[in-house]
C-alpha positions in Angstrom: 0.0 -0.1 -0.1 1.1 3.3 -1.0 1.3 6.3 0.8 -1.9 8.0 -0.9 -3.6 5.2 -0.2 -2.5 4.8 3.8 -3.6 8.2 4.2 -6.6 8.1 2.7 -7.2 4.8 4.5 -6.3 6.9 7.7 -8.4 9.6 6.8 -11.5 7.2 6.3 -10.7 5.5 9.7 -10.7 9.0 11.8 -13.2 10.3 9.6 -15.8 7.4 10.3 -14.6 7.5 14.2 -15.4 11.3 14.3 -18.6 10.7 12.7 -19.5 7.4 14.8 -19.5 9.7 18.1 -21.1 12.3 16.7 -23.8 9.8 15.4 -24.1 8.3 19.0 -25.1 11.7 20.3 -27.4 12.6 17.4 -29.1 9.2 17.9 -29.8 9.7 21.4 -31.0 13.1 21.6 -33.4 11.9 18.3 -34.7 8.8 20.1 -35.2 11.0 23.5 -37.2 13.7 21.3 -39.2 11.1 19.5 -39.5 8.6 21.5 -39.0 9.3 25.2 -35.8 6.5 25.6 -37.6 5.3 28.7 -37.5 8.6 30.0 -40.4 10.5 29.1 -43.8 8.8 28.5 -44.9 11.8 26.4 -41.9 12.5 24.2 -41.9 16.0 22.9 -41.6 15.6 19.2 -43.1 12.5 18.6 -45.5 13.6 15.9 -42.5 15.5 14.4 -39.6 13.0 13.5 -38.1 15.3 10.8 -37.9 18.5 13.4 -36.5 16.1 16.0 -34.1 14.6 13.3 -32.7 18.3 12.3 -31.9 19.1 15.9 -30.4 16.2 16.8 -28.3 16.2 13.4 -27.3 19.6 13.9 -25.9 18.9 17.2 -24.2 16.0 16.0 -22.9 18.3 12.8 -20.9 20.7 15.8 -19.5 17.6 17.1 -18.3 16.5 13.9 -17.0 19.6 12.2 -15.0 19.9 15.5 -13.2 16.4 15.4 -13.0 16.1 11.6 -11.0 19.5 11.4 -9.0 18.8 14.6 -8.5 15.2 14.1 -9.7 13.5 10.7 -8.8 16.3 8.4 -5.8 17.3 10.6 -3.2 17.0 7.7 -5.2 19.2 5.3 -5.6 22.9 5.6 -8.9 24.0 4.4 -9.8 25.3 1.5 -12.0 28.2 2.7 -10.8 31.6 4.6 -13.5 30.6 7.0 -12.0 27.5 7.8 -14.3 25.4 5.7 -17.4 26.6 8.2 -19.7 27.5 5.9 -18.9 24.7 3.0 -19.4 22.0 5.8 -22.8 23.7 7.3 -23.9 23.5 3.9 -22.7 19.7 2.6 -24.2 18.9 6.0 -28.0 20.4 5.4 -27.7 19.0 2.0 -26.7 15.6 2.6 -29.3 16.0 6.1 -31.9 15.3 3.2 -31.4 11.9 2.1 -31.7 9.8 6.2 -34.9 12.5 6.6 -36.2 11.3 3.0 -35.7 7.7 3.8 -38.0 9.0 7.8 -40.2 10.6 5.6 -41.1 7.8 3.2 -41.4 5.2 6.3 -43.1 7.4 8.4 -45.6 8.7 5.4 -45.4 6.2 2.7 -45.2 3.4 4.7 -46.9 4.0 7.7 -44.2 2.8 10.0 -44.3 5.2 13.8 -42.2 2.5 15.7 -38.8 3.6 17.1 -37.2 0.2 15.5 -38.9 1.9 12.0 -37.5 5.2 12.3 -33.9 4.4 13.6 -33.6 2.2 10.5 -34.9 4.6 7.8 -33.2 7.6 9.2 -30.0 6.3 11.4 -29.0 3.2 9.4 -30.3 3.3 6.0 -30.3 7.3 5.7 -27.1 7.3 7.6 -25.4 5.0 5.3 -26.3 7.1 2.1 -25.1 10.5 3.8 -22.0 9.7 5.4 -20.3 8.4 2.1 -21.5 11.6 0.7 -20.4 13.6 3.3 -16.7 12.1 3.3 -16.5 12.5 -0.5 -17.7 16.3 -0.8 -15.5 17.4 2.8 -12.6 15.7 1.2 -13.0 17.0 -2.1 -14.4 20.4 -1.2 -13.5 21.5 2.7 -10.8 19.7 3.4 -9.0 19.7 0.1 -5.3 20.7 0.6 -3.0 18.4 2.5 -0.4 20.0 4.6 1.7 17.1 5.0 2.6 18.1 8.5 4.5 15.6 10.6 1.8 12.7 11.8 2.3 9.5 13.7 -0.3 6.5 12.9 -0.4 2.9 14.0 3.3 3.3 14.5 4.5 5.1 11.1 5.9 8.0 10.7 5.1 10.4 7.9 8.3 12.6 6.8 7.5 16.1 5.8 8.5 17.0 2.1 12.0 18.6 1.6 11.7 22.4 1.5 12.0 23.2 -2.2 12.4 26.9 -2.3 15.6 27.1 -1.3 18.1 27.1 -4.6 21.1 24.6 -5.2 22.6 26.4 -7.9 24.4 29.3 -5.6 
């Protein structure tokens, strides 16, 4: 496996870890708001799963941005002056339509309103579609420029590229 493939695998694994943490938070919050999570008898947003999904995933998005920027794509500088925040939010909002669409189909087209159906639609099928789209788009549009900083991963050390700005003709 070459250095480029290793870097892609490393970024992918870190991206999945950060996304996993953000997903757990969003999953718990969504289920609390819609289904009560054995805490509420009358959940606040039972009849409004889409609103609950947007709220829960906005919290997850904030967690995800900070983890992705500082850890998953730590060796990539942002391609945007604002650190990629605007593009990150735009991509998240656009890709959030995938699990929302799955949730809508489950709730309205299939008439399924139980917790298992909501979670399979939004947090399994929709999440898988959204995660793939986000990884590709974040890597291409938000954190697009590798910075080649010194990094250690699983016992390997990536040496920085030599400084080619000094002339050797003198």
